[in-house]
N, C-alpha and C positions, 0 to 999 in steps of 0.2 A: 378652061376656067383650073386649076387643079379644084379635085372636090375636096372639101371643108373638113377639115380635120375630128375623129369622131371625142364628145366628150365622156364621164364617165357616163352617165343617163343614158345615153346613148348605146352601152353596155348593157348595164343595170335595169332595170326598172326602182325610179327613185322610191323612198321609201316612204312608207302613209305618216300623214299630219300628224298635231298632235287631240291625242284622243280625249274629248271629252262626254259627260258621260252621261246619262240621258233620265231625266227621271224614275222613269224601273231601275234603274240602274241603284238610283240614291236610296229608293225602297228598298230594295233588297239590304242591300249594303247596312243601312239598320236594322235589320230585319236578323241579319249574322248579327249585328252585336248584341241587339238584347239575349237571344237565344243562348248566346257566347255567358252572357252578362248571367244567364239567370242560371246553368252550367257549371261558371264560377262561386257560383254561391252553392247553390244547390252539393258540391263537392265538398264547401267547404265546413255545412254543417253535416258533412258525411267521419268525413275527415279530421273529427273530433280528437281532445286527444283522451287515452283510455279513462283517466278519474274525470273526468268528468261526462263519459257514456255511465261506467258506473253509477256517477255520483245521482244518473235522473234516470239509467232503470231503481236505485235505490228506491229515491226519492214515490215511482209512480209503484215498486213495492208497498212504501210505507200509504198512500195515499189510500189504494188498494185495500189495507187489511184494515185502513181506518174508517174507509165507506161501508167496512163490513154490519150487519144488523147485530147478529151480538161480536163484538171484541174481543180477540185477544190478545189481552193484554198485554201476556208475553215475547210471543211475534212480534208485538207493534215496539219495546222497548227494546230486543233483540236490531228489527231495524232500525229502532231508532241512534245507536249504538254507536251499529257499523254507518249508519252515515253520518253523525259527529266523527269517526274516524279520519274525515278526509277534510276537519279543516282541524282540529285541534291535536297536539300532542300526544296527548295521555291518553292512555286505550282503557274506556270504561268495563268494558267488560268482563270483568271480574271486583267490578267497585259496588257497594251496597246504597242503599240511599241516602245513609251520613256520609259518606262517602264521595257520594256523587256532590250535594249540597257542599260541602267543604269544597272541593276540584271547582265545581261551580263561585266558593266565592272568591280566590287564590284567578282565578279566572277576570271578573270583571274590575283588574283592576287593571285589564289591560287596554289596547284598541278597540273600536268600532263594531272588529268581522269576532274574538274574544269577547266581548260584551254582550252580542249576541247567542256567540253560542252556551255562556252564561245560563240567561235565562231560559234557552232553550233545557237545559243542562235540572236548571231546578224545576221546572217543570215536568218532567222524566222521571223525574226524583218522589214525586206527588203522587202520579199514574202510577211510578213498582209500589209506592209503599201502600196503594187503592188496590195493584192486582193482590196482593197477599192477605189483602181484611177481610173480613166472610163479608156478602157480599148478600144487600139491603135494596128495593125498591129501589125508597129512598137514594142513594147515592149513582143510580143511574144513570140518570139527565145532565148530576154533578160529570160523573165519567161518561158520558158524553162527550161532550161540552168543555172538560181538559181535553179529549181527544183532537178534537178541531182544530182546538187555539194551540193544540203541534203544531201538527199537520200547513195552520194558517205562519207558523212564529218557519217554522221549518220553507215554507216556498216561500218565504220573504226572505229566509238570511241565503239559501239554495241563489235566491234571485240577483242581491246585494253580493257576492266576498264567492269569490272563484275558489274550487277547492285546493290545498300544496301539496 
């Protein structure tokens, strides 16, 4: 009898069958996906736009200045004006208190962001007026409440609106 003709599997070994993952393989895959999601989320926070990073730093500086026992109103007003520069098109750095109130009146006719900024500008003008007024013990509590209100308005404004 003639020897049989060899088949391909007589020459090379057969390929492996389909791979069925074990429960441990699924756990490793889920763990890798969770770590990848966490890393992507963290990298998103690090790579915020530059304007958002500056706004966050200025807001920290504003809170630090406002939380001091003896509030330096001039520094507080300068930081607040720099922070407002990211939300309104006008530059408030050279304006006096009455001019700031007029700018706030013009802004209050705009959208929600402009209306919120107008409230901050009015309060900032009041604080600036108190900065140059003679200090009395009776107004220190008023100044502290206005400063606290200013920081809370800024925090709410920054949370709701993005810088331009």
